[in-house]
VMD Tcl script that draws the C-alpha trace (Angstrom):
set ca {
  {72.75 103.66 89.17}
  {76.10 103.88 87.35}
  {79.36 104.96 88.97}
  {82.54 105.33 86.92}
  {85.92 105.12 88.65}
  {89.13 106.37 87.06}
  {92.76 106.87 88.02}
  {96.39 106.55 87.00}
  {98.02 103.20 86.33}
  {99.81 102.57 89.62}
  {98.93 100.67 92.77}
  {98.73 103.97 94.66}
  {95.81 104.99 92.44}
  {94.24 101.62 91.70}
  {93.91 100.02 95.13}
  {92.23 103.02 96.81}
  {89.71 102.87 93.94}
  {89.08 99.22 94.80}
  {88.63 100.22 98.46}
  {85.99 102.80 97.46}
  {84.25 100.22 95.26}
  {84.09 97.81 98.20}
  {82.58 100.52 100.39}
  {80.01 101.40 97.72}
  {78.87 97.77 97.60}
  {78.69 97.56 101.40}
  {76.70 100.78 101.80}
  {74.29 99.87 98.99}
  {73.63 96.52 100.69}
  {73.15 98.13 104.13}
  {70.69 100.66 102.72}
  {68.89 98.06 100.60}
  {69.65 99.92 97.38}
  {69.81 98.24 94.02}
  {73.37 97.08 93.44}
  {75.05 99.90 91.46}
  {76.86 99.25 88.21}
  {80.55 100.04 88.68}
  {83.04 100.80 85.89}
  {86.78 101.47 85.83}
  {88.20 103.64 83.04}
  {91.93 103.53 82.33}
  {94.38 102.54 79.58}
  {95.10 99.21 81.36}
  {93.12 97.25 83.97}
  {96.21 97.12 86.27}
  {94.80 94.15 88.21}
  {92.07 92.47 86.19}
  {91.38 89.91 88.93}
  {90.53 92.64 91.45}
  {88.11 94.17 88.97}
  {86.38 90.82 88.43}
  {86.24 90.06 92.18}
  {84.53 93.41 92.79}
  {82.21 93.17 89.77}
  {83.73 96.24 88.12}
  {83.52 96.53 84.32}
  {86.73 97.69 82.65}
  {86.38 100.56 80.16}
  {89.56 100.98 78.14}
  {90.74 104.49 77.36}
  {93.98 105.99 76.10}
  {96.18 108.60 77.76}
  {99.63 109.99 77.18}
  {101.93 110.62 80.10}
  {102.62 114.28 80.92}
  {106.33 114.28 81.75}
  {107.95 117.16 83.62}
  {111.19 116.80 81.70}
  {112.14 117.08 78.02}
  {111.41 113.93 76.07}
  {110.43 113.22 72.48}
  {107.78 110.92 73.94}
  {105.91 114.03 75.10}
  {105.25 114.84 71.43}
  {103.78 111.43 70.66}
  {101.88 111.24 73.94}
  {100.12 114.51 73.12}
  {98.38 112.70 70.26}
  {97.75 109.67 72.46}
  {95.98 111.90 74.99}
  {93.97 113.61 72.22}
  {92.87 110.20 70.98}
  {92.06 109.21 74.56}
  {89.80 112.25 74.96}
  {87.96 111.36 71.74}
  {87.46 107.76 72.83}
  {86.36 108.82 76.33}
  {83.81 111.29 74.96}
  {82.12 108.57 72.90}
  {82.27 105.91 75.62}
  {80.98 108.19 78.35}
  {78.22 109.47 76.06}
  {76.87 105.93 75.66}
  {77.58 104.89 79.26}
  {76.50 108.20 80.85}
  {77.30 107.45 84.51}
  {75.53 109.23 87.35}
  {78.82 110.25 88.98}
  {82.53 109.86 88.26}
  {85.20 109.30 90.90}
  {88.70 110.42 89.87}
  {91.79 109.34 91.77}
  {94.19 111.56 89.82}
  {97.08 110.78 87.52}
  {97.49 111.34 83.80}
  {95.33 108.31 82.96}
  {92.24 109.97 84.47}
  {92.48 113.16 82.40}
  {90.52 112.05 79.27}
  {87.68 110.65 81.37}
  {87.45 113.73 83.58}
  {87.50 116.05 80.58}
  {84.64 114.09 79.02}
  {82.77 114.34 82.33}
  {83.15 118.11 82.26}
  {81.86 118.30 78.69}
  {78.73 116.30 79.62}
  {78.32 118.05 83.00}
  {78.44 114.75 84.86}
  {79.13 115.22 88.61}
  {82.74 114.50 89.56}
  {84.29 113.61 92.92}
  {88.09 113.53 93.13}
  {90.54 112.30 95.72}
  {94.11 113.53 96.26}
  {96.54 111.24 98.10}
  {99.51 113.59 98.40}
  {100.22 116.76 100.35}
  {100.50 118.74 97.10}
  {97.95 117.86 94.38}
  {99.03 116.62 90.99}
  {98.29 118.62 87.86}
  {95.19 116.65 86.85}
  {93.57 116.98 90.28}
  {94.43 120.69 90.51}
  {92.64 121.18 87.21}
  {89.71 118.89 88.08}
  {89.28 120.63 91.43}
  {87.98 123.69 89.57}
  {84.81 121.89 88.48}
  {84.55 118.87 90.80}
  {81.40 118.65 92.92}
  {83.31 117.32 95.94}
  {87.01 116.93 96.72}
  {88.53 114.50 99.22}
  {92.15 114.82 100.39}
  {94.40 112.61 102.48}
  {96.37 115.41 104.17}
  {95.00 118.65 105.66}
  {97.79 120.53 103.87}
  {96.33 119.57 100.47}
  {92.99 121.19 101.31}
  {94.49 124.66 100.80}
  {94.75 124.00 97.04}
  {90.99 123.56 96.59}
  {87.79 125.58 97.23}
  {86.98 125.44 100.95}
  {83.31 124.71 100.43}
  {84.03 121.59 98.37}
  {86.93 119.92 100.16}
  {87.00 117.39 103.02}
  {89.96 115.70 104.72}
  {89.18 111.99 104.62}
  {92.53 110.22 104.61}
  {93.34 107.55 102.04}
  {90.94 104.67 101.22}
  {92.26 101.25 102.29}
  {90.96 97.88 101.11}
  {89.24 95.69 103.69}
  {91.57 92.78 102.92}
  {94.61 94.57 104.37}
  {93.00 97.01 106.80}
  {93.33 94.84 109.90}
  {96.59 93.03 110.77}
  {96.26 89.29 111.41}
  {98.13 88.31 114.57}
  {96.74 84.81 115.05}
  {98.97 82.31 113.26}
  {101.18 84.98 111.65}
  {104.47 83.54 112.93}
  {103.56 80.04 111.81}
  {102.36 81.23 108.42}
  {105.56 83.19 107.78}
  {107.85 80.64 109.51}
  {109.12 83.19 112.04}
  {110.69 82.75 115.47}
  {108.37 83.72 118.31}
  {110.60 85.82 120.57}
  {112.57 87.79 117.95}
  {111.21 91.22 116.83}
  {110.10 91.42 113.19}
  {110.84 94.24 110.71}
  {108.63 94.54 107.62}
  {110.21 96.18 104.56}
  {107.91 97.27 101.72}
  {109.05 99.21 98.68}
  {105.77 99.73 96.86}
  {104.07 97.36 94.42}
  {107.21 97.14 92.26}
  {109.70 97.06 95.12}
  {112.60 99.48 95.53}
  {116.18 98.80 94.44}
  {117.44 101.50 96.82}
  {115.70 99.97 99.86}
  {116.77 96.50 98.76}
  {120.42 97.53 98.65}
  {120.31 99.22 102.06}
  {118.62 96.22 103.69}
  {121.08 93.75 102.16}
  {124.04 95.77 103.42}
  {122.51 95.93 106.91}
  {121.66 92.22 107.16}
  {124.85 91.07 108.97}
  {124.26 93.72 111.66}
  {120.49 93.28 112.03}
  {119.82 89.54 111.94}
  {121.50 88.83 115.28}
  {118.62 90.71 116.95}
  {115.78 90.95 114.42}
  {113.86 89.06 111.75}
  {113.16 90.72 108.42}
  {110.24 90.23 106.02}
  {111.35 91.91 102.82}
  {109.07 92.63 99.86}
  {111.62 93.06 97.08}
  {109.48 93.43 93.97}
  {109.14 90.63 91.41}
  {111.85 91.98 89.13}
  {114.35 92.16 92.01}
  {113.78 88.90 93.90}
  {116.29 86.67 92.11}
  {119.09 89.23 92.47}
  {118.26 89.91 96.13}
  {118.18 86.19 96.96}
  {121.51 85.64 95.23}
  {123.21 88.54 97.04}
  {121.68 87.53 100.37}
  {122.98 83.98 100.00}
  {126.51 85.36 99.57}
  {126.22 87.94 102.38}
  {124.77 85.39 104.80}
  {126.77 82.36 103.66}
  {128.37 81.84 107.08}
  {125.67 83.43 109.22}
  {123.82 81.30 111.80}
  {120.88 83.69 111.42}
  {120.21 83.37 107.68}
  {116.80 81.83 108.40}
  {115.68 85.13 109.93}
  {115.71 86.83 106.53}
  {112.52 86.21 104.53}
  {112.48 87.85 101.06}
  {109.29 87.82 98.98}
  {108.70 89.11 95.46}
  {105.26 90.36 96.43}
  {103.04 90.10 99.49}
  {99.45 89.19 98.63}
  {96.60 90.35 100.84}
  {96.86 87.47 103.31}
  {100.66 87.71 103.53}
  {100.40 91.48 104.01}
  {97.97 91.08 106.91}
  {100.11 88.36 108.47}
  {103.30 90.43 108.03}
  {101.62 93.51 109.52}
  {100.41 91.44 112.46}
  {103.86 90.02 113.18}
  {105.87 93.21 112.55}
  {107.11 95.53 115.27}
  {108.38 98.13 112.78}
  {107.74 98.94 109.12}
  {110.26 100.39 106.67}
  {108.61 101.91 103.61}
  {108.55 104.48 100.88}
  {106.15 107.39 101.47}
  {103.24 106.86 99.11}
  {99.82 105.44 99.97}
  {101.47 102.81 102.19}
  {101.71 105.48 104.92}
  {97.97 105.17 105.56}
  {98.12 101.38 105.73}
  {100.94 101.62 108.28}
  {98.89 104.09 110.35}
  {95.85 101.78 110.23}
  {98.05 98.96 111.51}
  {99.30 101.16 114.38}
  {102.95 100.40 113.59}
  {105.96 102.70 114.07}
  {107.71 103.33 110.76}
  {110.90 104.47 109.11}
  {110.00 106.28 105.88}
  {112.47 106.62 103.03}
  {110.74 108.83 100.44}
  {111.56 108.78 96.76}
  {113.42 112.07 96.07}
  {111.41 114.93 94.57}
  {113.66 114.87 91.50}
  {112.13 111.48 90.64}
  {108.64 111.51 92.18}
  {107.22 114.70 93.63}
  {105.53 114.87 97.03}
  {106.85 111.75 98.76}
  {109.32 113.80 100.80}
  {106.58 116.21 101.87}
  {104.24 113.29 102.61}
  {106.88 111.64 104.79}
  {107.72 114.70 106.86}
  {104.05 115.68 107.22}
  {103.21 112.25 108.62}
  {106.37 112.11 110.76}
  {105.44 115.39 112.46}
  {102.56 113.50 114.05}
  {105.07 111.23 115.75}
  {104.33 107.89 114.07}
  {107.46 107.73 111.94}
  {111.00 108.94 111.41}
  {112.31 109.94 107.99}
  {115.59 109.07 106.33}
  {116.08 110.93 103.05}
  {117.42 108.76 100.25}
  {120.55 110.86 99.81}
  {121.45 110.17 103.45}
  {120.50 106.50 103.44}
  {123.17 104.02 104.48}
  {123.13 100.58 106.07}
  {124.73 102.02 109.21}
  {122.18 104.81 109.61}
  {119.26 102.48 108.89}
  {120.42 99.92 111.45}
  {121.02 102.69 113.99}
  {117.47 104.07 113.59}
  {115.96 100.59 113.83}
  {117.76 99.95 117.12}
  {116.95 103.43 118.45}
  {113.22 102.77 118.01}
  {113.01 99.11 118.98}
  {115.36 99.34 121.95}
  {113.56 102.30 123.54}
  {110.18 101.16 124.86}
  {108.96 104.68 125.69}
  {109.78 105.95 122.19}
  {108.27 102.85 120.61}
  {105.01 103.22 122.55}
  {104.73 106.92 121.66}
  {105.24 106.16 117.96}
  {102.71 103.34 118.06}
  {100.07 105.54 119.67}
  {100.82 108.39 117.25}
  {100.43 106.03 114.28}
  {97.07 104.81 115.57}
  {95.93 108.40 116.14}
  {96.78 109.22 112.50}
  {94.68 106.37 111.13}
  {91.83 107.21 108.75}
  {90.37 103.74 108.37}
  {86.91 105.04 107.38}
  {88.08 107.06 104.34}
  {86.64 104.66 101.75}
  {83.25 104.66 103.46}
  {83.11 108.47 103.67}
  {83.89 108.82 99.96}
  {81.49 106.03 98.98}
  {78.70 107.67 100.97}
  {79.16 110.93 99.05}
  {79.31 109.12 95.69}
  {76.03 107.32 96.43}
  {74.37 110.54 97.56}
  {75.37 112.36 94.37}
  {74.56 109.37 92.13}
  {71.07 109.02 93.61}
  {70.31 112.72 93.21}
  {71.65 112.72 89.63}
  {69.69 109.56 88.79}
  {66.46 111.33 89.78}
}
mol new
graphics top color blue
foreach p $ca { graphics top sphere $p radius 0.5 }
foreach p [lrange $ca 0 end-1] q [lrange $ca 1 end] { graphics top cylinder $p $q radius 0.2 }
display resetview
């Protein structure tokens, strides 16, 4: 049995694919099936170590980015995509998987087009409230369609679509409370705020947090994932801002939080501050109240809609980037953490929004289709 996984080159596409791969392995073992051969098709492996750890073979393709704005690169990327389609057609012909799982994004287009040409069954997943262009197109011929938000289901045929939530890797699904404070060198009785800006960090969030530090650290501790490219600058600015502060030890910046550090941080945190991509579903699985600061639609579409859709359930509040200031951010943090009734309602709402079984649901459908196609 061969299953090919494909998706765009970002953590929001890649890590849910890894979560589905984990679930495929688990279900195959439970059902005493032969271990399936798993492949990942994309221009870059994104995280080669994760592929090796999950016994996934990398299949290199080529894809040009489809920009929504005028750029000369669109001209050159047209030819890159055409070449990617040619390469994918040949590679998929010789590989001939039993089913293909597409996570969306421009990088998945050549592989999905080749799948359509060879009539290989396709299952796609859409993370956002409004599908991207590749998934909208693939939804016309996909065998099954999984979506994270009920709102996205309206864009696809009713008889094919299911609301599953977003797949989450086992390594970060459950917060680790035992030993978290010791591991992260945190004080026991001081509430912890976890700030995550996506796999690359967020300069906008970094700036707002730095400006709010003098106000916040008297009452809170902050674990701040800055992004590798931003850490040195953040540490330098923080050392100046907190030069005379007796609370400087309560600020803990990290370039990147690995799986263990993420679980420990989630276990220790009382509140999470985040962008509004796939991290929303991790926050819900952790049962943590959140402040969401979506990337504006002019830069990345759908995060604003994602944020407000999730916030309507009660698990988060939203601060739009254009309104973001250190004063407003600190005010919202205090409003949530200093009001026990509000905090408890948000925590329960977050837990109610959790879709921790999404990877297993998708994996089950992929195995069902793969087995029927194999026959």
